[in-house]
N, C-alpha and C positions, 0 to 999 in steps of 0.2 A: 487581018480581019479584026474588026473591033469586037471586043468581048463585053462592051458596056451593056448592062441589062441582061446578060446571059446567065442562066441557072443550069448547073449540071444535074442530071437526073438522079445522081447518087445522093444529093443533098436534100434533106427534108425541108418542106416549106414552113417558115415560122408562122405560128398563130399568135399574132400580136395581142389580140383580145384575151387569149388564155393566159399569156405571160403577165399582162396587167392584172388580171384577176388573181393570179397566184401571189403577186407582190402585195396586192391589197389584203389578201387573206393572212399572209405572214405578218403584215403590219398590225392587223387587228389582233392576232394572237399575242404579239409582243405587248400591245397596249393592255390587253386583258391580264397578262402575267404581271406587268408593272402595277396595274391597279390592285391585283390580289396581294402582291407583296406590300404595297403601301397600306392596304386595309389591315393586313396582319400586323405590320409595324405599329400602326396607330392603335389597334386594339390592344396590343401588348402594353402600350404606354398607359392605358386606362385600367389594366388588370392589376389589382392589388393582391400580391402574394402574401397570404397570412402565414405567420409562423406562430407556433404554439409551444408552451412549456406544459409539462404534465406533473401531476401530483397524486399521491395515494389518498384516496377518500375513505372515510369511515362513517357508516350509517347503520343504525340498528344492529350493532354487533358484527357487521360484515364489512369487507373491504372491496374497494373498486378503484377506479381512476377517473379524475376530472382533468380538464385542460385549463389553460390560463384565463378562459372566459367563464369558468365555473360549470361548463357543460360536462355531463357524464359521458365518458368515453367507454369505460368498462363498468357494467352494472355492479353495484355493491352486493355481490353474492358469494364472495370467497371468505372462508373461515380464517385464512392466514393472510398476513400483510402482503401486498403485491409489490415486488421490487421493480423500481424504475431506475436502471443503471445510469441513464443519461436523460435528464429532464427535458432536453430539446429533441430527443429521438423517440418516436412512437414504438418502443419495444418494451413490453411489460411481461415480467416473469411471474407466472402464477403457480402457486403450490396448492395441491388438492389431494384428496384420498390419503390423508395423513393417518397413520396408525401408530399411536404413541407407544403401544405395547411392544411392537417388534421394530419400531424405529423406521418404518418404511413410509415413503411418500412419492407422489408423482409431480412432475413439473411440465409446464409448456410456456412457449413464448407467443404472445398475441400482439397484433398491430392495432392501429387506431380504428380499424373496421371490425375489430373483434375476431379477426381471422388468425388461425394458428400459422406461425411462420417458423423458420429455422428448424425444420423437423429432421428426423433421421437419427436421433440420438435417444438413448435411454433416459437421460436427464439433461436439462439445460438450466444453468443457474447464474445469477449475478455473483460477482466476486466481491465480497465485502472486505473493508479495511477500516482501521481505526488508529488513533494516535494516543499519546499518553494522557491527553485531556479528555479521552473517551469521545472525541468527535468521530462519528461513524459516516462512512461514505462507501459508494460502490465504484469499482473501476468503470470508467465511462466510455470505453471503446472496445472492450472484449467481454466474452462470456465463457464460463467453464461448461464443458460438455462431457458426458461419459457414455461409453459404449463397452459392453461386455466387461464391466467392472474396472475399466481403465479410464483415465481422465485426459482431456486435451483442452485446447482453447480455440475459439473461433472469433472473428470480428462481427460487427453488426450486419455485414452483408452476407454472412454465412461462410466466408472464406476461412479455411483451416489455417490457423496460425501455428498451432502445435498439435501434432497427431495424438490420438487417444492411446498413450503408451505409458502413462505414469500412474502410480498407485494413489497419489494425492497431488493436488495443486492448490496452494493458498497464496494470498497476497503477502508480500514482505511487509511487516507491520510498519506503518507510518510513511511508506514510500510508494508513490504512484508508479504504476507501470512495471513493477518488478514482482516476479512470482517464484515462490519456493516450490520446486518439484521434487517428489519423492519416488525413488525407484530402488527396490531391493534393500530397503531400510536405510538408504543413504539419501541425502538431499543435495540438490544443486539449485541453480538460479537461471531463469530465462527472463527476457523482457517482453513487452507487448507486441514486438515484431516477430517473436518466435526464436530470436537469437539466443544461443546458449552463452551465458556469461560465466557460469561456474558449473562444471560437470558434477553430476550426482556422486560425490566422493566423500561427503562430510556428514558429521552427525548433526550439525546445526549451522545456520547462516544468520548473522545479526547485522543490523544497521549500525553505522557509526553515530548517526544523529538523524532525527526524524526529517524526512525529505531529502536527505543527502544520499547520493548514489554515484559517487566517484570511486569509492573503495568499499569493500565489505569485509566484516570480520567472519572468519570461518573457524569452526571448532571440529577437531577430529575425534576419533573414537576414544582417544586417551585423555579427552577434555583439555587438550592444548589448543591455544589460540594463535591465529595468524591473520594476515591481511592480504587481500587480492584486489586488484584493480578491475575496472569494467572491461578491460581488454584481456583479462585472464592472467595478467602478470602477477607473479607472487612478490609482494612488496616486503612481507615479513613471514618468515617460516613459521609453521604451526608448532611452536615450541614454548610459548609463553603461557603463564597462568592467567593472564588477562591482557587485552589491548584496548586502549581508550583514545578516542578522537578528541583533539584539543582545539579544534577550530582552525587548524593550519593544514595546508595541503601536504606538507612534508614532515612536520614534527608530530610524533605520536608518543603516548605513554605506554610502556609495556611493564608487566610485572613478572619478576623472576625471583624465586626464593623469598617471596613475601615482600619484596622491595620494588617500589615504583621507580622506573628509569625513563629518561627522555632519550628518544632515538630519532635520528634523521633517516627517513626511508630512502632518500636519494642515494646515500652512500653507506647506509647501515651503521653509521658511527653512533656510539652511545655518548651523549653530551652531558647528561646528569645521571650518576649511577647510584647515589645514596644520599641519605640525610633528611628525607622528607616523608611524612606520613602519606602524602598524596600529591600528585602533579595534576593540577586542575584544568589549566587553560593556557593556550599559546596563540591567541588571536593577533596580538601585536607581533610584529616581525621578529623582534629580538628579545622580548620580555615574556616570562612565564609566571603564571600565578601558581603558587604552591600552598599547601596546607601542612602545618607542622604543629602537632599536638592540639588540633582544633582551631588554630588561628591561621589567618591567611596573610601572605605577603607576596613580594615580587622579587624574582631573581632574573638575571640574564640567562640566555641559553647556554652561556659558558659557566653558569653557576656562581656568578658573583652577586652578592646581596644588593638589591636596590632599595627595598623597603622590608624591614624586619617583620616577621609574622606578628600581627597585632590586631587584625580586624576579624570580626565574626563572620564576614563574608566579603568577597572581593571579585568583581567581574569587570572585564574590559568593556568600555563603552565605545569610544572613538578617539582618534588622534592620540593625545597623551593622557586621556582621562579614564578614570575607573570609578565604577559604582561600588561604594564601600559601606559596610555596616558596623556601627559602633554603639554600644549601650542600647541595643535593640532598635536603633533608628538608622535610616539610610541617608547618605550624602554623596558628594562627588569629591574625589581627590585627583591630583595630577601625579605624574611620575616622580615629582620631588617630594611627595607626601604632604603637599599643601592642600588644605581644605578649600575648595572653590564653590561648593554648594553645601550649606550647613546640614548637619545631621539632625533632621527634624521630620523625616518622612517614614511612614510605616511600610512603604513598598516603593520600589523604583525600578524602571526598566528603560533600556534604550531601544526605541523603535527604529531599527536599521533602515527599513524600506522608506520611512518617512523622514529620517534624519533629525529626530527630536527625542527629548527625554520626558517620560511620563512618570510623575511622582505623586503618590497618594499621600496627602496630608492627614486625611481621615477616611472613614468609610464613605463619606458623601462629598469629599472635596479633593479634586485632583489638580495639580499644577503642571503645566507643560512648559518646558524650557527649549529654546532653539539651540542650534549647534554652536552658538556663541555664549551659551549658558545664561542667556537672558530670559527672565520669566515673562511669558507672553500671554498665556491663557489660564484662567482659573474657573473651575466648575465641575460638573459631573460628566465624565466622558460617556456619551451614549453610543457612539459608533466611531470606529476608525476604519475607513474604507480605503484599503491599499490600492485597489484597482482604479477607482475614480479619483484618488488622491485628495481626500478631504477628511476632516474630523468634525463630528457633530457633538456639541457641548451644551448641556443644560445649565444655564446660569441666569441669575436674576429673574427666575420664573419664566424663562423662555428658552427656546433652542436657537443656537447660533452655529454657523458653519465657518470653518477655517480651511485654507489649503495647507499644504505641507511646509509652506514658508511662514505659516502661522499668521497669515493675513486674513482678516474677516471677510467673508464673501456672502452675497445674497444667495438664498436657496436656489434661485433659478440659474445661478452661475455654476453651481456644482451638480444639481440634479437636472442634467441637460436633457434627459428623455421625458421628464415629467410634463404634463399638460396643466396641472393644478399645483398650487403651493399653499401650504398651511399658513394662516395668518391669525393674529390675535388682536382683539379690540374690545376694550371695556370688559375684560375678563372672560370673553367668549371667543370661540374659534370659528373661522370660516375659511374659504379658499379663494385665491386669486388666480387669474391666468397670467401668462408671461408679460402681458401689457399692464398688469397691476389692476385690472378690472375685477370687481367682485363677481364671482360665479356662484359661490355658495354663501349665503348670508351667515352672519355671525350668530348662530343659534346653538352651537354645540359646546358642551362643557370641556371636551378634550378632543384631540384628533391626532392622526399620524400623517406623515407624508405618503405619497403614493408608493406602493410596492412595485416590483418589476412587472406585475400583471396589469398595472394601471389602477388598482383599487386602493382607496384610503379608508382607514377605520375611523369612525366617529362615535363619540360618547354623548349620551343625553340621559339625564335623570338616572344615572348610575349604571346604565346598560349600554352595550355597544352594537353598532351596525356598520354598514359600509356604503360608500358612494363609488361610482365608476369614474373613468377618466374625463367624462363630460360633466361630472358633478351631479349626476342623476342617482337617486337613492337605489342601491342594489339590495340592501337588507335594512329594513327599519330597525333602529336601535331596540334590541329586545333580549340581548344575551349578556349575562353577568360573567365577566372574565377577570374578576378580582384575584383569582388564584393562578392565573396564567403568567408565565414569565414574559411571553411575547404576545402582543395583540396584532393579529393580521387576518385579513379576509381575502377570499377569492370569490367574488359575487356573494352568494348566500352562505358560502362555506367559511367557517372560521377555524383558526389553528387551535387544536385541542390542547388541554392543559399538560399533556406529556411532551408536547413540542415535536411530535413525529408526523402527524398527518392532520388532514382537515376533516371536520365533523359538522354535519348540517344541524 
């Protein structure tokens, strides 16, 4: 019997119209989802995400915070300076209720909405640091907190890096991201990840050189010095009267019984044991700068004389060259004691990051030599920007820019984020765009390039004001800044004469 067209009772009958309707509905939903995704994508392309930097503001004797557009973020109502540990992060540490008589004070952290954040501690503080040139900065990724009289460290998200278990926490002078912790009258060292580098077992911990953190000098209760690596390895036992870094990863100077000695930390062997007033430097692989009776010379690390002590100062520059001082003036000699740059400069340094020599001929004239010892640039060095790789020089009554190969460059080639560029014509200053078109007419007596916030300072009739990145006047020239070391503006706010904050 044929089964063609037969339907069993147990099988449901298909509703074709309903099936088609479901398919169409699904298709519509898919199209809507795709449309929404495309709208979101396109809208994201058009959204400009603004980033700000933040600065301490000062007005009418009170402190607050402004952003890189000159907008007030925290009102100027605080009696004490507001600490901004990282200028790109909206975390502002405010001090209030200060009692100078008993030394008490309160602190809090605020965000850009003036909301208190990172709560739950008795105190929250920025960790300040400074170097030998008295440059002051804050650690830019962690904060010190206290609870029940003990100190710890948190990051900017509030994560505990180090529990509140120490009597004191301070920055290791001149070194970023290293902190001296004190417990039971002993000190140790931790880093900004909370890792213990040195256990709290010493009287003092010192840096070998500013910024250097491969090894550390430790001092015990008997005032004996030793050396410890970042991994905690004891490189030199704490038995010396002093330990000195010589610019070499393995050669150090140690003092025993009043005598400086040269020691190799890799095998503990004493290489030079006597004969010199001081061992100064060992940046060259095999040559050591020594001081004997106030004069400097060179010896090998095996203590054979290379140059007899005869110079008033001697420092390694690069390759086979040394900066030497004779009769009160600086020049360059080589390892054969041949003069390769004459002794006619009042100061001289080798800029290692740039690979050139900066030599001051007078207070107002500096000469720059390349690494072939050829004289390339003469003028007043206004700025050496290591990060961007350029030198700004004032010469022949104008500013010029050079890269670290000492090739002259146009300002737009080195100031790559700028929208305007200072230009001089007929003794007056104006501003050009990247195409060389005049945006600001030549009406000013002086001017500066744009700062990182996009503002340039302009001078007219003896007073200063500012323009924004489009060349629009932000502050009419009206402020006398003759006593200021630096001239800088953020909108209407100018850098005050103490160089620390902005004042309206």
